LUMNU-805117 format. One record per residue (C-alpha): residue number from 0; residue in one letter; chain; x negated, y, z. Coordinates in Angstrom, 2 decimals, decimal comma. Each point is the difference from the previous one (the first is absolute). Example, Ala and Ser with C-alpha at 12.3 -4.5 7.8 and 13.67 -1.06 7.14 Angstrom:
<atoms>
- num  residu  chaine  xx  yy  zz
- 0  a  A  -12,30  -4,50  7,80
- 1  s  A  -1,37  3,44  -0,66
</atoms>
This chain:
<atoms>
- num  residu  chaine  xx  yy  zz
- 0  m  A  -21,94  -146,30  14,73
- 1  n  A  -2,85  -2,53  -0,02
- 2  k  A  -2,70  0,93  0,97
- 3  v  A  -3,77  -0,18  -2,17
- 4  k  A  -2,15  -2,47  1,80
- 5  v  A  -3,43  1,69  -0,46
- 6  v  A  -4,07  -1,39  0,79
- 7  v  A  -2,54  2,60  0,45
- 8  a  A  -3,37  -0,89  -1,19
- 9  g  A  -2,56  2,46  1,46
- 10  p  A  1,86  1,12  2,98
- 11  r  A  -3,24  1,51  1,89
- 12  g  A  -0,45  2,35  -3,15
- 13  r  A  0,61  3,25  -0,14
- 14  m  A  2,64  -0,73  -2,77
- 15  g  A  0,74  -2,73  1,89
- 16  i  A  1,09  1,82  3,28
- 17  e  A  2,30  2,32  -2,11
- 18  a  A  1,32  -3,12  -1,87
- 19  l  A  0,68  -1,68  3,82
- 20  h  A  2,06  3,32  1,21
- 21  l  A  1,96  0,17  -3,50
- 22  m  A  1,14  -3,60  0,18
- 23  k  A  0,92  0,93  3,88
- 24  n  A  2,05  2,96  -0,69
- 25  t  A  1,88  -1,13  -3,19
- 26  e  A  3,58  -1,24  0,72
- 27  n  A  -0,27  -2,51  -2,99
- 28  f  A  -3,66  -1,81  0,40
- 29  e  A  -0,68  -2,38  2,79
- 30  l  A  -3,62  -0,52  0,69
- 31  v  A  -0,49  -3,74  0,50
- 32  g  A  -3,90  -0,28  0,11
- 33  a  A  -3,22  1,23  -0,93
- 34  i  A  -3,29  -1,34  -1,44
- 35  d  A  -3,03  1,12  1,51
- 36  r  A  -4,01  -0,94  0,21
- 37  v  A  0,58  -0,62  3,74
- 38  n  A  2,50  -0,08  2,74
- 39  e  A  1,13  -3,50  -1,05
- 40  g  A  3,39  -0,91  1,81
- 41  k  A  0,48  3,91  1,86
- 42  k  A  2,67  1,89  -0,62
- 43  i  A  -0,24  3,17  -1,37
- 44  s  A  0,92  1,85  3,19
- 45  d  A  -2,94  -1,94  1,48
- 46  v  A  -2,74  2,04  -2,06
- 47  e  A  -0,77  3,17  0,89
- 48  g  A  0,66  3,25  -1,92
- 49  l  A  2,98  -2,03  -1,76
- 50  p  A  3,59  0,64  0,56
- 51  a  A  1,98  -2,23  2,04
- 52  i  A  1,31  -2,29  -2,12
- 53  d  A  0,09  -3,90  1,22
- 54  a  A  -0,26  -1,58  -3,56
- 55  p  A  -3,17  -2,80  0,22
- 56  i  A  -3,21  0,67  -1,64
- 57  y  A  -1,85  -3,03  -2,31
- 58  t  A  -3,20  0,20  -1,57
- 59  d  A  1,01  -3,02  -2,21
- 60  i  A  2,22  1,64  -2,68
- 61  h  A  1,61  -3,60  -0,93
- 62  t  A  1,06  -0,63  3,97
- 63  c  A  1,58  3,71  -0,14
- 64  l  A  1,95  -0,42  -3,17
- 65  t  A  1,16  -3,50  0,79
- 66  e  A  1,02  0,99  3,81
- 67  t  A  1,42  3,24  -0,55
- 68  k  A  1,63  -0,56  -3,49
- 69  p  A  -0,31  3,51  -0,87
- 70  d  A  1,61  1,98  -2,73
- 71  v  A  -2,47  2,26  -1,21
- 72  l  A  -4,12  0,00  0,96
- 73  v  A  -1,40  3,87  0,16
- 74  d  A  -3,75  -0,42  -0,50
- 75  l  A  -2,16  2,80  1,03
- 76  t  A  -3,50  -1,77  0,39
- 77  t  A  -2,71  0,07  -2,44
- 78  p  A  -0,09  -0,82  -3,76
- 79  e  A  -1,51  -3,39  0,63
- 80  i  A  2,21  -0,71  2,59
- 81  g  A  3,15  1,49  -1,66
- 82  r  A  -0,42  -1,97  -3,14
- 83  l  A  -0,05  -3,34  2,20
- 84  h  A  2,60  1,15  1,93
- 85  t  A  2,38  0,78  -3,13
- 86  k  A  -0,23  -3,30  -1,79
- 87  t  A  0,34  -1,70  3,33
- 88  a  A  3,24  1,87  0,30
- 89  l  A  1,27  -0,70  -3,28
- 90  s  A  -0,82  -3,86  0,05
- 91  y  A  2,16  -0,16  3,34
- 92  g  A  3,15  1,95  -1,85
- 93  v  A  -0,73  3,57  2,14
- 94  r  A  0,17  3,18  -1,99
- 95  a  A  -3,33  2,33  0,52
- 96  v  A  -0,54  3,61  0,67
- 97  v  A  -3,69  0,35  -0,42
- 98  g  A  -1,37  3,23  0,72
- 99  t  A  -3,75  -1,06  -0,65
- 100  t  A  -1,56  0,78  -3,50
- 101  g  A  -2,98  -1,68  -1,94
- 102  f  A  2,13  -2,19  -1,79
- 103  s  A  -0,74  -1,44  -3,38
- 104  e  A  1,75  -0,28  -3,12
- 105  e  A  -0,54  -3,51  0,39
- 106  d  A  1,26  0,11  3,48
- 107  l  A  3,15  2,04  -1,31
- 108  t  A  0,93  -2,23  -2,67
- 109  e  A  -0,58  -2,84  2,47
- 110  l  A  2,21  1,30  2,50
- 111  k  A  2,57  0,93  -2,28
- 112  e  A  0,44  -3,34  -1,47
- 113  m  A  0,13  -1,72  3,71
- 114  a  A  2,98  2,74  0,79
- 115  e  A  1,64  -0,47  -3,24
- 116  e  A  -0,16  -3,94  0,74
- 117  k  A  1,49  0,37  3,19
- 118  g  A  2,53  2,79  -0,85
- 119  i  A  -1,22  2,10  2,71
- 120  g  A  -1,50  3,80  -0,09
- 121  c  A  -3,42  1,03  0,99
- 122  i  A  -0,94  3,69  -0,14
- 123  i  A  -3,59  0,87  0,04
- 124  a  A  -0,41  4,10  0,59
- 125  p  A  -3,15  1,50  -0,07
- 126  n  A  1,57  2,99  2,02
- 127  f  A  2,74  0,15  1,98
- 128  a  A  0,86  3,51  0,28
- 129  i  A  2,52  1,39  -1,78
- 130  g  A  -1,92  3,43  -0,92
- 131  a  A  -2,68  -1,94  -1,25
- 132  i  A  2,06  -1,96  -2,30
- 133  l  A  1,63  3,35  -1,59
- 134  m  A  -3,74  1,40  -0,33
- 135  m  A  -0,57  -2,98  -2,34
- 136  k  A  3,35  0,34  -1,87
- 137  f  A  -0,62  3,86  -0,59
- 138  s  A  -3,67  -0,46  -0,93
- 139  q  A  1,24  -2,61  -2,73
- 140  m  A  2,22  2,78  -1,21
- 141  a  A  -2,52  2,39  -0,07
- 142  a  A  -2,68  -2,36  -1,86
- 143  r  A  2,65  0,31  -3,24
- 144  y  A  -1,05  3,64  -0,12
- 145  f  A  -3,61  -0,03  1,43
- 146  s  A  -2,24  -2,63  -1,33
- 147  d  A  -2,88  1,11  2,22
- 148  v  A  0,43  -1,20  3,46
- 149  e  A  -2,47  -1,15  3,25
- 150  i  A  1,55  -2,01  2,66
- 151  i  A  -2,21  1,11  3,55
- 152  e  A  1,75  -2,41  2,77
- 153  l  A  -1,28  0,52  3,90
- 154  h  A  0,58  -2,34  2,92
- 155  h  A  -1,09  -1,06  3,33
- 156  d  A  -3,53  -1,30  0,28
- 157  r  A  1,12  -3,64  0,77
- 158  k  A  1,92  -0,67  -3,08
- 159  l  A  -2,09  -2,90  -1,73
- 160  d  A  1,32  0,11  -3,68
- 161  a  A  -0,98  2,93  -2,24
- 162  p  A  1,75  1,24  -2,15
- 163  s  A  2,86  0,19  1,85
- 164  g  A  3,06  -2,48  -1,40
- 165  t  A  2,22  3,88  0,07
- 166  g  A  -3,20  1,03  -2,32
- 167  i  A  0,02  -2,68  -2,01
- 168  k  A  3,94  -0,12  -0,44
- 169  t  A  0,13  3,87  -0,81
- 170  a  A  -2,55  -0,84  -2,83
- 171  e  A  1,68  -3,04  -1,59
- 172  l  A  3,38  2,10  0,02
- 173  i  A  -1,80  2,89  -1,32
- 174  s  A  -1,62  -2,22  -2,89
- 175  k  A  3,45  -1,06  -0,87
- 176  v  A  0,68  3,23  -1,56
- 177  r  A  -3,30  1,24  -0,95
- 178  e  A  -2,52  -1,17  -2,93
- 179  p  A  -3,45  -1,06  1,29
- 180  k  A  -1,91  2,94  -0,18
- 181  k  A  -4,03  0,46  0,98
- 182  q  A  0,09  2,87  2,15
- 183  g  A  -3,21  2,62  0,58
- 184  h  A  -2,36  1,14  -2,35
- 185  p  A  -0,77  -2,67  -2,44
- 186  e  A  -3,65  0,08  0,75
- 187  e  A  0,91  0,07  3,84
- 188  k  A  -3,03  -1,86  2,17
- 189  e  A  0,54  -0,86  4,04
- 190  i  A  -3,18  0,95  1,66
- 191  i  A  0,90  -2,21  2,65
- 192  e  A  1,82  -2,89  -0,72
- 193  g  A  3,37  0,04  0,92
- 194  a  A  0,35  4,22  0,03
- 195  r  A  3,15  -0,67  -2,42
- 196  g  A  1,87  -2,77  1,98
- 197  a  A  1,80  -3,01  -1,14
- 198  e  A  1,51  0,19  -3,51
- 199  f  A  3,57  -1,73  -1,00
- 200  d  A  0,66  1,12  -3,73
- 201  g  A  -2,20  3,01  0,05
- 202  i  A  1,73  1,06  3,35
- 203  h  A  -2,78  0,62  2,83
- 204  l  A  1,00  -1,24  3,40
- 205  h  A  -1,95  1,27  2,96
- 206  s  A  0,19  -1,21  3,52
- 207  v  A  -0,55  2,15  3,16
- 208  r  A  -0,33  -2,17  3,27
- 209  l  A  -0,01  2,18  3,16
- 210  p  A  0,96  -0,43  3,67
- 211  g  A  3,00  1,98  1,13
- 212  l  A  1,74  -0,45  -3,60
- 213  i  A  3,08  -2,32  -0,63
- 214  a  A  0,95  -0,29  -3,30
- 215  h  A  0,04  3,09  -2,79
- 216  q  A  -0,45  0,23  -3,66
- 217  e  A  -0,13  2,62  -2,44
- 218  v  A  0,67  -0,26  -3,49
- 219  l  A  -1,54  2,74  -2,35
- 220  f  A  0,92  0,52  -3,09
- 221  g  A  -1,65  2,72  -2,83
- 222  r  A  0,05  1,40  -3,41
- 223  d  A  -0,67  3,84  -1,45
- 224  g  A  0,77  2,68  2,28
- 225  e  A  1,77  -2,15  2,76
- 226  s  A  -0,10  -2,51  2,20
- 227  l  A  2,37  -1,96  2,04
- 228  k  A  -0,82  -1,88  3,77
- 229  i  A  2,67  -2,65  1,49
- 230  r  A  -1,14  -0,81  3,55
- 231  h  A  1,72  -2,20  2,81
- 232  d  A  -0,79  -0,27  3,84
- 233  s  A  0,50  -2,58  2,46
- 234  y  A  -0,90  1,66  3,34
- 235  n  A  1,25  -3,33  1,56
- 236  r  A  0,81  -3,48  -0,32
- 237  a  A  3,69  0,78  1,40
- 238  s  A  0,18  1,41  -3,88
- 239  f  A  -0,06  -3,39  -1,31
- 240  m  A  2,63  -1,81  1,88
- 241  s  A  2,97  1,60  -2,29
- 242  g  A  -1,66  -2,04  -2,56
- 243  v  A  -0,29  -3,17  1,72
- 244  e  A  3,67  0,44  1,02
- 245  l  A  0,93  0,45  -3,32
- 246  c  A  -1,96  -2,94  -1,22
- 247  v  A  1,64  -2,43  2,84
- 248  n  A  3,35  1,01  -1,39
- 249  t  A  -0,73  -0,12  -3,38
- 250  v  A  -1,86  -3,34  -0,14
- 251  m  A  2,92  -2,06  1,27
- 252  n  A  2,05  0,58  -3,37
- 253  i  A  -2,55  -0,63  -2,65
- 254  d  A  -1,78  -3,08  -1,33
- 255  s  A  -3,20  0,84  -1,42
- 256  l  A  -3,17  2,13  0,62
- 257  v  A  0,20  3,58  -0,21
- 258  y  A  -3,61  1,79  0,31
- 259  g  A  0,52  3,62  1,03
- 260  l  A  2,72  1,99  1,93
- 261  e  A  0,53  2,27  -3,33
- 262  n  A  2,14  -2,87  -1,30
- 263  i  A  2,24  -0,20  2,88
- 264  i  A  0,87  3,71  0,51
- 265  e  A  1,42  2,23  -2,71
</atoms>
């Protein structure tokens, strides 16, 4: 069996460290390099806190992709860097699995065109947790029967974007089966601006950022006489690795862009 050659971008981040362990402990994966802001020329095993893997670290993505010739780039960096890395990987004919969020519709259209032109796969996943994907799917099912809904997403205080990619994706999925609706009292007024959160087709999204949290989301539905709450909690970043593994294996067998794990799981 040929191993899938992988490069991880963002190896010192909390998600990146978990991904390195995944690559080390998964039989059909071979980590051939990492892309970092620092540590040029070192091996992963040379960096304190990283697993004992002899793959080299690069600060320049072009040099890394040229020298290591990976099958897949796993990007776990920031929205700005993630967009750049994804476009660069596709331009080199390298498949991409991207865990960063913040991609615009224009970005997704451009990346889809690049992937199809090259005939290779690209998966962008706002959330790698399988439970979170099921939470989104169940919410879409519920929205057929509950038209009033609000989303509360809760994350650690180091997260850069708000609302989260998962929150936005949930709202998008719900809007596909729900007519846009103005919720609340028709004469409702915010005494403090932003009190009702962001709004997407009448769905209110609320972002909570606190130390101690990892990644959590609840979707609240209400109708006369009853309510429904669907909630998912990730208590550590190892919870995301089953999704990363699924994406790396899946991206090898597709030839276009997929946005969201809900499109690759039953």
